C-alpha positions, 0 to 999 in steps of 0.5 A: 475538420472545418465543422469541428473548427467552426463548432469550437469557434461558435463555442468560444464566441458564445462563452465570450458573450456570456461575460462583460466585454471588460478585458479583466473579466476575459483574462480571468476566464482564460486564467481559470480555464488554463488552471483547470486544464493544467490541474487535469493533466497533472491529476492524470500524471499523478495517478500513475502507479510508481514503478517497482524497484529492486530491493537488493539494489536499494539495500546496496545503494543505501549501504554505499551512502552510509559507508556500511555493508549489506548484512542480515536485515539490510534488505528488509530495512531498505525495502521499508525505506524504499517503499516509504520514500516512493510514497513521499517523493513520487510524482505529486508527492503524498496526496492523501492529505491534499486540500487543493486541486488536483490532489483534492479531486483525486480518488484512486491514488490516495487510496493506493497510498493508504494501502501502501501505508498500512503495510509500512505500518505493519512491517515497522511494528514487526521490526520493532516488536519482533525482528530486532529483538532476540526474545520477549524480554529483550530491549527494543531498538531505540531508533525503531521505537521512535520510527514506528509510532510516527509511521502510525501518525494520522494519514490525513493531517495537512499541517501542524504537523503534516503527515509528510513531516512525521513520515519523513522523521520516521524514515530518518530513524529507520535509516539510522537503524539501517546504518547501525545494523552493519556498524560493529560499534553498535552491537545493540542494533540487530535483525534476527532472521528466525522462523518465529519472527517471520511467522509473527509478521506473516500472521498480520499479512494474513489478516490484512489480505483476508479482510481485503479479499472479503471487501473486494468480493462484496462488490457484487453483494453476497448473502453470508452466514455468520461464522463468527463463533464457529469451531468452538462450543464455548465461544461467546460475543458481546452482542447478538448478531444475525445468523445471515447477512447481506454484505455489499460494498457501496457503489461509490467505494468499489474503486476505493477498495480496489486501489487500496488493494493495489497499494497493499499488494504493491508494497507486499511484493517489495517486502516479500522479496526482501524477506526472500533475501534476509530469511533465505537460510530459514526458508531453505531449511524449512523447504519453503522458498518455493512457497514464498516465491509463488506468493510473490508471483500471485501478488505480482499478477495483481499489478497488471495494467488496468486497461479500463478507464474505470473499475467495472463492477459487473456481476460474477458471470455477467457480460461486464468484467468485475475487476474487484473479483479478479483482484480478490482471486489473486489476493485469496490465492496469495493468502492461502499460500501464506497460511501454508507457508506459516505452517511450514515455518512452524514445522521442525 
């Protein structure tokens, strides 16, 4: 212990000797040191993933605040609002567009936020184009028409306007839609829990998870055959492509893809739990409720604690673990189950 104390004292003395003896300079060095220490601690704290929330309780709370009832569509809408509210108001707030430390230094949380944001955008678009409309020629909901483009606002905008302000406005319009759902004086505000509407949104989820699975699997590099035109004899594409390609995620982007996937699955768990409530009758009629619950379970497994201080990139069967391949395994199984669920919803 004495040796460590002496080492720190020597380090302090050597540091002081490097600067002029002026008190102002020394105080400036101390201030900068304290600032860096505080931002380091804040950065670590802000990097913790927010805890999940109960979508049923969230819907009941929003309904109580608005003086309404929980009706069909309330839980899905509340899940959308709850996820977005978490994104904006978690410790540190929204970090993806930060220009100053510690947000500027962080890497994992901004990518996690982007994964969540993509799912918010997809669900808001499905609500505007499908869930709130009875048929293709029906009028879109006025609040969702205002909210959806604001959810798609530039995620990196720092000021004039900031991303947070636009997302806050979108959240306000979504809340207005939530309030009108249970208001009998606003019959134009509807949520149609039908099998075809659910399949519409699940098809988007399907493609998102498929892309993430491929990007995660590319962490170790793969030689892939080009299957772009497979399955259709008359298919064509804009420009020729090689028949075999080497696909590999750059080393510095491996953790980015991993945490984007973590954010995506975190948001999807909440949205699918909400769908389990609002589409319960449809799922039971199609005998598909268990399939949905299994998808949720697979995605929940992707949220287990990462005990390693960094995302490891070992080879598939090597000595070190490969966290990206583990995540890809969970996502691939969930994605395969979503394909089966879409088939079940298509059946009579």
